Each structure stands twice: as structure tokens, then as C-alpha cells.
Steps between C-alpha positions, in 0.01 A plus 500: 500500500663316787496122515166395653684271741662802662154643572409191700770556766387630838664815648721292731644299210555820300690653793718189533592516133577871519762410760696335220582848368632632832858491373417770244408746779807465717772767503754260345255352249768484230709270720206263543434508125858397420486224765190358330673530162788296638259232628329498160838466325571189706152367427568527126787251538273264699632592845161529663607499866794732571677629810638845575848418367362394162289816479809708579689321222218570254508867601873512426433356153230761439736775622745398227228560238313799640632808678188559712533186714541613864779367723376290791773458760253371758129470558427269207351232725281764673365614165428143394316447829301821439398370158396177671284699746332673206425163338717556192751230602462170685759409763612150595758381752755268339738339756674304222674820389681533835861387460596541865342492844522880525321544169249236604418697815439807287188501290566374148204624296425465132254713307288463192223697328146438614245462221330834571833663581635417155185651344555818704865521395422449129223759524746759630753410232227526237412853611868600498555350155192668345581743220270739317662401171374142538129592479338374180189345347572159348329481160675178392335289769156478335612251238643273771175521700296410193725202425476374860119531502469301178746241628303481827180419312676227301659355814163483679340323205787249491506457879867601534511585871862618522463715188191664651695583816791644302277719284292629791808574711660691215181698435469585868859626513468698177178673607640583841808651335287693248280644775804600703667657193189700402443628854865598535505668158197720566626591849838595351333694220292695751813581699681618186210723401482654848873581508536648151441848640851499644678284242318517163813402310471143632146474365587659168796267452283187530165623366528337157598160638228524766223581253616231256518244783144566619357521147657171394378331819142621441506389137630154595234467770226600254625235259518213748213568744216346290706187438596473868134529605406225255788280620382531865150393396642204306692384809185517712308310234733200547385463862616749760437278804703217348777741405536642850482156662780374277710808581448437874603134455826599327575770759765336720501739797505262798374742765166574331220243472327424172194712588722796584694467175174471304360815661820691423501394134133599479596844629790528254274412208247764613780758492610382153144515370451850641795615290357410160132395533259764635214375716238723335472747788852640496783526251792260502831601656655510153233752392571707810873488425437607141282792612757607760777490240300707254426757770871503583585566133263796496646628828855475366402690185330770708801528727731522198289785361509675838878467535556618143281806549661582835848477353398708201348768725760467772237463777475193717480418868875537551514837325203624704677407822816677384301816420330481840836464676628802306198707607538397864869589494426848367228586755579808710467330842421167669133583555454547128686174432277311745190658348609400147576139603173479689306616195691265267453186709169594668656516848318652792615587850418249772207568730547383859200381697472470874277264695482363853636153572259238633700467821646845571676382818737280297632804312718755674363854469855617425543268199509675164277395214810360329579257786142420608334189352257551217122489524239397248353792305168488319506550124252788517717679759810454284340616176268781612597575859154400623445221753301200377124514554230244444227623270321438179718490194499804280286472187675423178516812289502475125552778250230413252563807289866405442403140429239615247751728328762224480242260360402752233865550408547124467190466281614789280852354463357157417265649241786697342716187473210309343445776244871498427490121457208529257689763299812282491298198386332706226792707366806301608824650626682581177465814288371716786612670821372336818388718787597438863211265583545295182874476569434377853262228375749392231791479749294282736422262217861492380623425854275195519605385155871539571474316833326207331770438237668159496820354356460286185811345340721727706330826388233723649180496293217747491255522785137572568299654780150611574282719717125481539460707181800446271732228371856586394743291297867580450578341162865459387574726203822567314439875470351559844253777581475844657225645720471879539362646822467845650792417729733381224557217254504132600721279278439124488786339306409160360137513621165620363202584724158355417188594698148366487199504732474213743226253419215486747589830669248652736449876496442653839 
């Protein structure tokens, strides 16, 4: 979610700030980027205001370190002036730098970053420096957050104003970083999962580390979340209004009044509380992050199964495209090739429509349809070839017979699964051969039980799951167990399946 302060800007202010990124859209954008890097290099050594000669010297130093630095024989001052017009740099006239009357008559300008211009430059550098390999979920941060919350409560009880400000500032920074890391990780994970069709070896190479990373993060969050919720409540019990007022007093930003600082710290605390303390109507952000991570684990496992099966069978999207290209190449003529491609990608020939222009005198009668300006075409004319007419809407037609048949099929399938569940609860799964319906019910239960497993002392324990009729428990066992079905034998090494009816079930 974007910073709420950005949503308060009017369209004119947004347009002015977009001008700061004009240098990225010019033809020689790389030249402008290296000029700004040279200005930033001088800023790092506390040369805030620099002239064109100093920027040229910094570019020469960068050229000695990097091969991509462009050579600027002339035009450096024009580019600095262009950056000033965009608002990235500020320009000042400095007559003291003129060593002679001739130089004094010429404009002697110095440049420095504007506040917003420096933000724009660092934003561009941040995008360029982003790497997929850096995406991660930080599981070690929860202990630090818990320590800071407990220290914040103690500091508020003792009236330590500076300590309150330090703890709150650190918590605000840590939560902002954690939110940014989690958002970036899930975006990167989604991109990886969408591109595995063309490069599955990248996914397979990192699958174990990825699953272990997400599982460990979820386990650490499960362990710390109750304590973090309690710590937030303990801080509020010490007096939230007093806490925020003391933080605003210690905040030494000179350009914001006390009321403005107090309102900002109140907003920051609301964000912190939303992370770990649910308001009763919606889950906390930590709960949402945990749910999203668990869904991501299931998606990664499903994708791993899909890739494994496709590699085992030799059929995936890439192989299908290769087979299609082979078929198109071997077609007897071009018409057959076009027909095959049209059928494969659902392509249809274009239908051209003709209509009279509103002002026919503006259009030459000798102009072709290709050169003549377009006209608006009604949707009904485009789709059916019929001009639009005003009339009553057509009645909604429903196929009640098909709906009734589908409903009967659903009721029959539900009754069959309930009978299968009753048979499983009565006779168990061992020492017998399960039919197709019983196998389907058992696999649904086992999927829920396996997804609900957690890590205890570094090892996966058994799990449990339930439907509206049955409860299943996967109990660790040294020998393991075997389930026979009509489709084959299911081996469960190290686990034993226990089934029992669910208490309070309602038969329908």
C-alpha cells in the first residue's frame, strides 16, 4: 500500500513530481544518469554545491573505475541546466568563482541536488540495484520486535522520554522494512512461478531452500505472534496517550509542529498495532502474512509436482509449442498452415464494417477505407451485423432441466462421499481395499492433515484435519502404514492413519 501522504497530493502536484523523472525518458538517459552519479559522488565528500568543471572531474574518476561511463566532450553544462529545469538540481549563480573579468561576464553557475530531486535519483538507483536474489522473509526480526515492545512499556512506566522515542523509531523502521520485504518476496515468488514454464531448472535448483525458508518463517511467526500481541496490549496499558505525547516531545524535526508530530506518531502506532493486534473485525497483518505464506507453500508444492510430472512425461508448454511448430512446418501449403495456427490460437479473420461519417463533406469520396478517418461502430453491429435498435430486453432463459440434473448429480455425489466416510469411520483404512469414492475422501482428509503440519524442535510432526463428517490424525510411527486402493497401494513411511467420526456432525 502506498504511503497515505502520497494519496493526498492533487493532480498538479503529482504531475510536477513526475517531471523529476524526465531524465529517464530522454534518448541519452544513460548520460544523465552518470552526471547525477558524479554529482552524488561529490556530495558524499561534502561538496554540496559544484560547478561543471567539478562534475567533469568526478566523471573522469568514475571512468577510471567503470567502463560504461560516457565521454562528454561538450554539453555538460546544458545537461546540468536540463536537470535544473526538471527540478532534480538547483542552480545558483556564484560570481566569487570568476577569476577574471571574462569569466565574470560569463555565467558561473553551481548546482546541487534538490530535496525531491535526490529522492528521485535514489529511487532510480534503487530500481537499478534491485536483484531477485535479495528477496527474503526475515524470521529473525520477531525477537527484536518483542524486545523493543517490552522495553517501550518499561520506558513509559519510568517516564524515559528519549528511550521511548528510540524504541518507537526502531519499531517503525523494522515494521516498514518487514512489510517491504514480505511484499517484495511474494511478488518475486509469483514472478518465479509464472516463468517456470520456460526455465524450470531455476525453480528446481532453489526449491528446497525456498520451501525451507517459508516453512521456518511461518513456524517462527506462529511462535512469536501470541507474545507480540500481548506485548502490544501491555504497552497500551501503560498509557497510550502519554506514550505518544512523549514521543512527539522527543521528536526533534524542526519543520513540523508538536500537533503534527503527535498525529504522525498516532498514525505510526495504529500501523504497528494493526500488525500484531487484530481489531475483532479483521485479522492482523501478521495473520494475513502467515496465511499468504502458507498458501505460497502449497502453491510451490503443487508447482513442483506439476513440473516433475511434466518432465517425467515429457509434455509441457515448451514441448507443445515445439510439436505445433513441427506440424505447421510439415503442412502441405500456406492455407493449411494458417488454418492450423488459427485453430491452435483461436484466431479468426477480421470482419470489416462500413458506416457513413457524420459529416460526409469532410471526407473525400476517393479516399480508401485505409486512409479515411474511423467512425464509431455500435457493439451490436460489430458482433451480429445488425444495427442497434431500442426495444425491450430479451427475457432471461434458463435451462431448468439441466439445472435439475446437475443438482441431482451433486446430491448423489455428496451422498456417496458421506456413505464412504461412514464406512471409513466404521472399518478404518487398513486390512481392506478402498474403492474410488473412499480413496477420494481419504485423500482429501490427508491433504488437509499434511498442510496443517508444523515444525517442532526442527522436525515435522504428525498432522490432523477434518471435514464435516470425519476427523483424521497422522500419528508418527516407526513402522509406518500402507493403504490399499483399487488404483494401487499408498505407502505412508513413518506415519499411521487414524480416523474417527467428527463430534456433533449433522447428517443431511
